[in-house]
C-alpha positions in Angstrom: 85.3 37.4 -1.1 82.6 35.8 1.8 80.8 38.0 4.3 81.8 37.0 8.1 78.3 35.7 7.6 78.8 33.6 5.2 82.3 32.2 6.2 80.7 31.3 9.8 77.5 29.6 8.5 80.4 27.7 5.5 82.4 26.8 8.5 79.3 24.9 10.5 78.1 23.5 7.7 82.2 22.0 7.4 81.7 20.4 10.9 78.9 18.7 10.3 82.1 16.1 9.0 79.6 14.5 6.1 81.4 15.7 3.2 84.6 14.8 1.1 87.8 17.1 0.9 86.9 17.8 -2.6 83.5 17.8 -2.0 84.2 20.9 0.9 86.1 22.9 -2.0 83.3 22.4 -3.9 80.8 24.1 -2.1 83.5 26.5 -0.4 84.9 28.1 -4.3 80.5 27.1 -5.7 80.0 29.8 -2.4 82.5 32.2 -4.0 80.5 32.0 -7.2 82.4 30.5 -9.1 80.9 28.1 -12.0 82.3 24.5 -12.7 84.3 24.8 -15.7 86.2 27.7 -13.5 85.8 25.3 -10.4 88.0 22.3 -12.9 90.1 25.1 -14.0 91.2 26.2 -10.7 91.9 22.7 -8.8 93.0 20.5 -12.4 89.9 18.3 -13.0 88.2 17.3 -15.8 84.9 20.1 -15.7 82.2 17.0 -16.1 84.1 15.5 -13.2 83.5 18.2 -11.2 79.7 19.0 -12.6 79.6 15.2 -11.2 81.2 16.1 -7.4 78.7 19.0 -7.6 75.7 16.7 -8.4 76.9 14.1 -5.3 77.6 17.5 -2.8 74.2 18.7 -3.6 72.8 15.4 -3.0 74.4 14.7 0.5 73.5 18.3 1.7 69.9 17.9 0.4 70.5 14.7 3.1 72.1 15.8 5.6 69.6 19.0 6.4 66.6 18.2 5.3 66.1 20.4 2.8 65.9 20.3 -1.4 69.4 21.8 -2.5 70.7 22.7 -5.6 73.7 25.0 -7.1 70.9 27.2 -7.7 69.8 27.5 -4.0 71.8 26.1 -2.0 72.8 29.4 -0.4 69.7 30.1 0.4 68.6 26.7 1.4 71.9 26.6 4.0 71.3 30.3 5.4 67.5 29.8 6.0 68.4 26.3 7.9 70.9 28.2 10.2 68.8 30.7 10.9 66.1 28.4 11.8 68.2 26.5 13.8 69.5 29.3 16.0 65.6 30.9 16.0 64.1 27.3 16.5 60.7 28.1 15.6 58.6 25.3 15.3 56.3 24.5 12.3 52.2 26.3 13.3 49.9 23.2 13.7 46.5 25.2 13.3 42.8 23.8 13.7 40.9 22.2 11.6 39.8 24.9 9.1 36.1 26.1 9.5 36.1 29.6 8.5 38.3 31.9 6.6 40.0 28.7 5.4 43.7 29.7 4.4 47.0 28.1 3.7 48.0 28.4 7.2 45.1 26.0 7.9 47.8 23.1 6.5 49.8 20.8 8.7 53.9 20.4 6.8 56.2 18.9 7.7 59.3 17.3 6.3 58.9 13.6 6.7 57.4 12.1 9.5 59.3 14.2 12.6 58.0 17.6 12.1 60.5 20.2 11.1 61.7 23.3 12.3 63.7 23.9 9.7 61.1 24.3 6.9 58.8 26.7 5.6 55.4 26.7 4.0 55.7 25.3 0.5 52.6 27.3 -0.8 54.0 30.7 -2.9 51.8 33.9 -2.5 50.7 33.5 -6.0 49.0 30.9 -8.3 51.9 29.6 -10.5 49.7 26.7 -12.1 49.6 28.1 -15.4 48.9 25.5 -18.0 47.6 23.1 -15.5 44.1 24.1 -16.2 43.1 20.5 -18.1 44.8 19.0 -15.0 43.4 20.6 -12.8 39.7 19.9 -13.8 40.6 16.2 -13.9 41.9 16.0 -10.4 39.2 18.0 -9.1 36.5 15.9 -10.5 38.4 12.8 -9.5 38.5 14.1 -5.5 35.2 16.2 -5.7 32.8 13.9 -7.4 34.4 10.3 -8.2 35.2 10.1 -4.7 39.3 9.0 -5.1 40.5 7.4 -2.8 44.1 7.5 -3.5 45.8 9.8 -6.2 49.2 9.5 -7.7 50.9 12.5 -9.9 53.7 11.5 -11.2 56.5 13.2 -13.8 59.9 13.7 -13.9 61.7 16.0 -11.4 60.7 20.3 -12.3 57.6 19.1 -14.7 55.4 20.7 -11.1 54.2 17.9 -9.7 54.2 19.9 -6.7 53.0 23.3 -8.0 49.9 21.0 -8.8 49.5 19.5 -5.7 49.4 23.0 -4.1 46.7 24.3 -6.3 45.1 21.3 -5.7 45.2 22.3 -1.7 44.7 25.8 -1.7 41.3 25.4 -4.1 40.0 21.8 -2.7 41.1 22.6 1.2 37.8 24.2 2.3 35.8 21.0 1.0 38.2 19.1 3.5 38.4 19.2 7.5 42.2 18.3 7.7 44.7 19.3 5.1 48.0 17.3 6.8 51.0 18.0 4.0 54.4 15.7 3.9 57.4 15.5 2.6 59.2 12.4 2.5 62.9 14.0 2.2 64.8 12.0 5.3 61.6 9.9 5.9 60.9 7.8 8.8 59.7 4.3 8.8 56.0 3.9 8.2 55.1 3.1 11.9 56.6 7.0 12.4 55.1 8.3 10.3 51.6 7.0 10.6 52.0 8.0 14.3 52.7 11.3 13.6 49.8 11.5 11.4 47.7 10.8 14.3 49.4 13.1 16.8 48.3 15.8 14.6 44.9 14.5 14.2 45.2 14.3 17.9 44.7 10.6 18.0 48.1 9.1 19.4 47.7 7.0 22.1 50.0 5.7 24.7 49.7 2.3 23.4 50.4 3.5 19.8 53.1 5.5 20.5 55.4 3.1 23.2 54.4 -0.1 21.2 54.3 1.3 17.4 51.9 -1.1 16.8 51.1 -0.6 12.9 47.8 -2.6 12.5 46.1 -0.7 15.2 47.8 2.7 13.9 46.4 2.4 10.3 43.2 0.8 11.9 42.8 3.9 14.1 43.6 6.5 10.9 41.6 4.4 8.2 38.5 4.9 11.1 39.0 8.8 11.2 39.3 9.2 7.4 36.0 7.1 7.3 34.2 9.7 9.8 36.5 13.0 8.6 36.6 14.1 5.1 41.2 14.9 5.1 43.3 16.0 2.6 46.4 13.9 3.2 48.9 14.9 1.0 53.0 12.6 0.7 55.9 14.3 -1.7 58.4 13.3 -3.0 57.9 9.6 -2.8 60.3 8.1 -5.0 62.9 8.7 -2.4 61.6 5.5 -0.5 61.8 3.5 -3.7 64.6 1.9 -5.2 67.2 3.4 -7.3 69.0 1.5 -9.9 67.0 -2.9 -10.3 63.7 -3.1 -9.0 61.8 0.2 -10.2 59.3 0.9 -8.6 60.0 -1.5 -5.7 59.8 0.3 -1.9 63.7 0.9 -0.2 64.7 -1.8 2.3 62.9 -0.4 5.5 60.3 1.3 3.5 58.0 -1.7 2.4 54.9 -0.7 5.3 54.3 2.1 3.5 52.4 0.6 1.2 50.7 -1.6 3.9 49.0 2.2 4.3 48.0 2.8 0.7 46.8 -0.4 0.4 44.5 -0.1 3.2 43.9 3.9 1.8 43.2 2.4 -1.6 40.7 -1.1 -0.6 38.8 0.4 2.4 35.6 2.3 2.0 36.0 6.2 3.7 35.6 10.2 2.5 38.7 10.9 2.2 41.9 11.3 -0.2 45.7 10.6 -0.4 47.9 12.4 -3.2 51.0 10.9 -3.5 53.6 13.0 -5.5 56.6 10.9 -6.9 58.9 10.5 -10.0 58.1 6.6 -10.3 55.0 4.9 -9.6 54.9 2.2 -7.3 54.8 -1.4 -9.3 51.7 -2.5 -6.5 50.1 1.2 -6.7 49.7 0.3 -10.3 47.6 -2.9 -9.5 45.8 -1.3 -7.2 44.6 1.3 -10.0 44.0 -1.9 -12.2 41.0 -2.9 -9.7 39.6 0.3 -7.9 38.8 3.2 -9.7 38.9 5.2 -7.0 42.5 4.5 -7.1 44.0 7.2 -9.8 47.2 8.4 -11.6 48.1 11.0 -13.7 51.9 11.6 -15.7 52.4 15.0 -16.4 53.7 16.4 -19.6 55.5 19.7 -21.0 53.8 23.1 -21.1 52.8 23.8 -24.6 54.3 27.1 -26.0 51.7 29.1 -25.2 51.8 28.6 -21.5 55.2 28.6 -21.1 55.3 32.1 -23.0 53.0 33.5 -19.8 54.8 32.0 -17.1 58.1 33.8 -18.1 56.0 37.0 -19.0 58.2 38.7 -16.6 61.4 37.5 -18.4 60.7 39.7 -21.2 62.0 38.1 -24.1 63.0 39.2 -27.5 61.1 37.0 -29.9 60.2 37.9 -33.1 59.8 34.4 -34.8 57.5 32.4 -33.2 59.3 29.5 -34.5 62.3 30.6 -32.2 60.1 30.7 -29.2 58.8 27.0 -29.9 62.0 25.5 -30.6 63.0 26.9 -27.0 60.0 25.5 -25.5 59.8 22.0 -27.2 63.9 21.9 -26.8 63.2 21.4 -22.6 60.1 19.7 -23.2 58.1 22.3 -21.6 59.7 21.6 -18.5 58.3 24.4 -16.3 61.6 23.9 -13.7 64.2 23.9 -17.1 62.5 26.8 -18.6 62.8 29.2 -15.3 66.3 27.8 -15.2 67.1 28.6 -18.8 65.8 31.7 -19.0 67.8 33.1 -16.4 70.8 32.5 -18.4 69.4 33.7 -21.2 68.4 36.7 -19.9 71.9 37.8 -18.3 73.9 36.3 -21.3 71.9 37.5 -23.9 69.8 40.5 -23.0 66.8 37.9 -23.7 67.5 37.3 -27.4 65.5 34.1 -28.0 67.3 34.4 -31.2 70.7 34.5 -30.5 70.1 32.2 -28.0 68.9 29.6 -31.1 72.1 29.9 -32.4 73.8 27.6 -29.6 71.1 24.8 -29.2 71.2 24.5 -32.8 75.0 23.3 -31.9 74.2 21.9 -29.1 76.0 23.5 -26.5 74.4 23.8 -22.8 74.8 26.9 -20.6 73.2 26.0 -17.6 74.5 23.8 -14.8 71.5 24.2 -13.1 69.7 21.8 -15.4 72.2 18.9 -15.6 72.0 19.2 -11.6 68.2 18.2 -11.9 68.3 15.8 -14.0 71.1 14.0 -12.4 69.0 13.4 -9.8 66.9 11.2 -12.1 70.2 9.5 -14.1 71.8 8.7 -10.6 68.9 5.8 -10.1 68.8 4.4 -13.2 70.9 0.7 -13.7 73.3 -0.2 -15.9 70.8 -1.8 -18.5 68.6 1.5 -18.1 71.8 4.1 -18.0 73.2 2.3 -21.6 69.7 2.0 -23.3 69.5 6.2 -22.2 73.1 6.4 -24.6 71.1 4.4 -27.3 68.2 6.7 -27.7 70.0 9.7 -26.7 73.2 8.5 -29.9 71.2 7.3 -32.2 69.5 10.7 -33.1 66.3 9.6 -33.6 62.9 7.5 -32.6 63.6 3.9 -32.7 60.9 1.2 -32.3 61.0 -1.7 -30.5 62.1 -4.1 -33.8 64.9 -1.3 -34.4 66.7 -1.9 -30.9 66.6 -5.3 -31.0 68.1 -5.2 -34.4 71.0 -3.0 -32.8 71.5 -4.7 -29.5 74.1 -7.1 -30.0 74.1 -8.6 -26.1 71.4 -11.3 -25.8 70.9 -10.2 -22.4 70.7 -6.8 -23.0 67.9 -8.2 -25.7 66.1 -10.5 -23.3 65.6 -7.8 -20.5 64.6 -4.6 -23.6 61.0 -5.1 -22.7 61.2 -4.7 -19.2 63.9 -1.8 -19.2 61.8 -0.5 -21.6 58.8 -0.5 -19.0 61.5 1.0 -16.0 62.2 3.9 -18.3 58.6 4.4 -18.7 58.3 4.4 -15.3 60.6 6.5 -14.3 59.4 9.4 -16.4 62.3 9.6 -19.4 61.3 7.6 -22.1 58.6 9.0 -24.5 56.5 6.7 -26.2 54.3 7.8 -29.1 52.8 5.1 -31.1 55.3 2.3 -30.4 58.5 4.5 -31.1 60.8 5.5 -28.1 62.5 9.0 -27.9 63.9 10.8 -24.9 62.8 14.6 -24.6 65.3 17.1 -25.9 67.3 17.5 -22.8 67.6 14.9 -21.9 68.8 13.2 -24.7 71.4 16.6 -24.8 72.0 15.4 -21.1 72.2 11.6 -22.0 74.9 12.7 -25.4 77.5 14.7 -22.9 77.8 11.9 -19.9 78.5 9.3 -23.0 81.3 11.2 -24.5 82.8 11.6 -20.9 82.1 8.0 -20.2 83.8 7.4 -24.4 86.6 9.3 -23.4 87.6 7.6 -20.5 87.1 4.0 -22.0 89.5 5.7 -25.3 92.4 6.9 -22.4 92.3 3.9 -20.3 91.6 1.7 -22.5 88.5 0.1 -21.9 86.4 -1.5 -24.3 82.6 -1.1 -22.6 80.3 1.4 -24.1 82.8 1.6 -27.3 82.2 -2.0 -27.8 78.3 -1.9 -27.1 77.3 0.5 -29.0 77.7 2.5 -32.7 79.3 6.4 -32.8 77.8 6.4 -36.2 74.9 4.5 -37.8 76.5 3.6 -41.5 72.4 2.7 -42.7 70.9 5.9 -41.0 69.3 8.5 -43.6 72.0 11.4 -44.2 70.3 13.4 -41.7 70.6 11.5 -39.1 74.4 10.3 -39.4 75.2 14.0 -40.0 73.3 14.6 -37.0 75.0 11.6 -35.4 78.6 13.3 -36.2 77.9 16.8 -35.2 76.3 15.9 -31.9 78.2 12.5 -30.9 81.2 12.0 -32.9 83.2 15.5 -33.4 82.6 17.0 -29.5 84.0 13.2 -28.5 87.2 13.8 -31.2 87.5 17.4 -29.5 87.7 16.7 -26.0 89.7 13.7 -27.1 92.6 16.0 -28.7 92.3 18.2 -25.8 92.9 15.3 -23.3 95.8 13.7 -25.8 97.6 17.2 -26.8 97.4 16.9 -30.6 95.6 15.4 -33.5 98.8 12.5 -34.2 99.0 11.5 -31.2 95.6 11.3 -30.6 95.5 9.1 -33.7 98.6 6.7 -32.1 96.3 5.9 -29.5 93.1 5.0 -32.0 96.3 2.4 -33.9 97.1 1.2 -30.0 93.4 0.1 -29.1 93.2 -1.5 -32.8 96.2 -3.4 -31.9 94.8 -4.8 -28.3 91.5 -5.2 -29.8 93.5 -7.6 -32.8 94.9 -9.5 -29.8 91.8 -10.4 -28.4 90.1 -13.7 -28.7 88.3 -14.2 -32.0 84.5 -14.3 -29.4 85.6 -10.9 -28.1 87.1 -8.9 -30.6 84.0 -10.2 -33.0 81.5 -9.4 -30.7 81.0 -6.1 -31.0 80.7 -2.3 -32.2 84.5 -1.5 -31.0 86.2 -2.1 -35.1 83.9 0.1 -36.9 83.4 3.0 -34.2 87.7 2.7 -34.2 87.7 2.8 -37.8 84.7 5.7 -38.2 86.9 7.9 -35.9 89.7 8.0 -38.4 87.5 8.2 -41.0 85.7 11.5 -39.5 89.3 12.2 -38.6 90.1 12.9 -42.3 93.2 10.4 -41.5 95.1 8.6 -44.5 94.3 5.0 -44.3 96.7 4.1 -46.7 98.7 0.8 -45.4 96.6 0.5 -42.0 95.6 -2.3 -40.7 92.3 -3.3 -39.6 93.0 -7.3 -40.3 90.6 -10.0 -38.7 88.3 -7.6 -37.4 84.7 -6.8 -37.3 82.9 -3.7 -38.3 80.2 -2.7 -38.0 78.5 0.6 -39.6 81.8 1.8 -40.8 81.4 4.8 -43.2 83.6 4.2 -46.2 81.5 6.0 -49.4 83.7 8.8 -50.3 86.8 7.5 -48.6 89.6 5.9 -50.2 90.8 2.6 -49.5 93.9 2.2 -51.3 96.4 0.0 -49.6 94.1 -0.8 -46.4 94.5 -4.2 -45.2 91.3 -5.6 -44.3 92.0 -9.2 -44.8 89.9 -11.3 -42.5 87.2 -8.3 -41.4 83.6 -9.6 -40.9 81.9 -6.6 -41.8 78.1 -5.6 -41.2 75.7 -3.0 -41.8 78.6 -0.5 -43.1 78.5 1.2 -46.6 80.9 1.1 -49.5 81.5 3.8 -52.2 81.5 0.7 -54.3 80.3 -2.7 -53.7 83.7 -5.0 -52.7 83.4 -9.0 -53.0 86.5 -10.3 -51.2 85.3 -9.8 -47.0 83.1 -12.0 -45.6 79.8 -10.4 -45.0 77.6 -10.5 -41.2 73.7 -11.5 -41.5 
């Protein structure tokens, strides 16, 4: 039941008109405290679809209101937005720090327009636990090596902003001015620079009205040469392109690179810190050319640091292995650990041993973590998504050579080096001595997305990911193959049985898809993994294959070991990477 005040705020929000009818409904039900599965049940939609609608909803609200909004904080952020709008209190600007420096000396705004809806992004207590090594390195670069341009990179929730806040607190007294800007809803570079100059007291009428970017940059760099300033641009990824061309600027924001180039190349005594989930390509070039341009990629916290950070949750944990698994599963991501810790405390009374049972089964309990990853996943191009699905579905680390052999599409193989580099630049891919993998929580998310995609394809009769990658790697070790069955195939079958009502109806649907595949042109039906995937689904459903007709198909990665093949028609089949109980000599084998 909504309070009168909450209802009024919600009505005002809906009046903005930027939401679809379904997003409006999801927002109202989420405000009432319902989870995505509960909303899906109320509306008659698939839970995964409602979760996708929710993720898009929070992005729309973030862009509309100029705040960072997700399912965890949306009530408080919306309340703060309308409360601030009513009071209309501007963000305070204070003079350059001299004596008694504090965080109130930092000028902060959301994008180049000073926003009255923002509070200071500085917490009252220091949450930079576990970042001592990074703090020392960054402080050394700024204080002793006169670093001009510094990029702090990492995936969402890893602690980029928190670490930057710590740097602003500790190094602030050594600078005359500290200016913080978030790039959510950022204006063009000319407006941003004009705003910074205005904050510094150097915005003359010529710059204001003519918006001369080169002149503005000259004035700004002159100031940075004469005065020691710390400039911070948070969330740079919001002005970078999504999908293709990772690391390039969005249309209309290319001129930001002029700012970065001048800051990197001209001599001055100031420092510009950028936080981003991705690093612009041009900054990588400046870094190679100039030792005063640096970047650091933040990794997850250690188990010990995470335990210190989460001390207030009073976890019950008698086995250090439980704690190690808990932290490693979420890759030491501070925000993810805090989000899931709230659920563990509420559902399991902070008992990690009980929660571990769900982790082992691959059961997710927090929509908030999905929302966190979705923000990064939604920026991927189709080749990047496909590669993410490959890493998730194979359940093991893969080398470049292994991936190149598994990819059947010649274009995908050609683009493989570039796609790998893009995923690394987005902080989504782990690379340990040439073996690539996903962090466990990202792999879990990607696996869930892949299962949804496969369900839709099987229901609609499409052959996309069903034909692009194998559900089971027949040549993998027993351990890896068992993991694929447990984490991918069995959940897929469970979802499909629920969708088709009975296992018999699902079996019939797979037969229909097999018939459709057999009717395709040879160049199509021989080109992918679909034949082997359909056969593996029947095998793993323990369906009797007697008198089944799988003739004239390409069968890749079928696992027949221990399965009776009496009466099955495999005439004219082409086999590749498949495993039989005994050697068969009557079939064509692909190289």
